[in-house]
N, C-alpha and C positions, 0 to 999 in steps of 0.2 A: 528442326532438321538441320543436320550438317551438310554443307554443300559438297563435302568430300565423298558423300554417298550418291551424289547426283540426284536426279529427280525424273519423274515421268515414267515412260514404259521401260527404260533401261536402268532402273534403280538396282543398287547392289543388294543381292539376296542375303548378305551377311549383316545388313544394317541393324535389324532387330536384335540379332544375337550379340552384336558388339555393344549395343546400349545396355542389354541385360548384364553382360559381362562387366561393363564399366560400373554398374550399380553394385554388383557383387563385390568387386574389389574395394569400392568405397565403403561398403557396409562392414568389411573386415578390417580395413585400415583406420577408418575414422575414430573408432573408440580407443585405439591404441596411441593416438597422438592428440595433443592439445594445440590449438592455433591461437595466437595472440597478435592483435593488430599492432604494428610498430609504426608510429607516426611522429613527426617532428613537431607538429602543431596540435593544438587542442581541438581542431575542427573535426566535425563528423565527416562521413562519406557523402559527397554530393553526387546525386544520380543524374544521368543523361538519358532520358527516355527517348529512344529512337525505335528502330525496328526491333532491336534487342535492348533490354534494360542493362545499362553498364554504368560504371563510375566515370566521372569526369577526369579524374586523375588515377594514377596507379595506387593499388592497395598493397602495402607490404605486410607480410605475415611472418611471424617467427614460429617455427615448428619445434615442438619438444615432446619427448615421449611421456606418457602418463605413468605415474608411479603405480597406480592400481587399475586393473581392468574391471569393468562391470561384471557382476556375477554371471550374467547370461552368456558372456563370451570368453570367460577366463580359461576354459579348457580347449578352445578352438585354436588350432595352429594353421596359419595361412599356407595354402598349397597342399594341405592334407585332406583327403576325402573323408567325409563323415560316415560312420557306420549306420546302416538303416536300423 
C-alpha cells in the first residue's frame, strides 16, 4: 500500500483504480522496451530486507526500444481503445 492513498476510514476511493491503471500501462509498455542493468562493477544486486525489499545501492538501467514486438501485442497501439 502506498502512503499517498492514506489508510483507515478515509482511504482514497481511487486507490484500486490507480493500481489497475498502473498495471495496464506497464503491460502495454513493458514489451516495447528492453531494460539492461548498467553497472561499473561485476557485483550482483545486494538486497536490504526491511519493511520493503529494496537494494542496498541504486540500480541503474538502460532503456532501449525492442526491434520486434511479440505477436500477441504487435497490433495494439497505446492509447487506442480495442474494438469488442
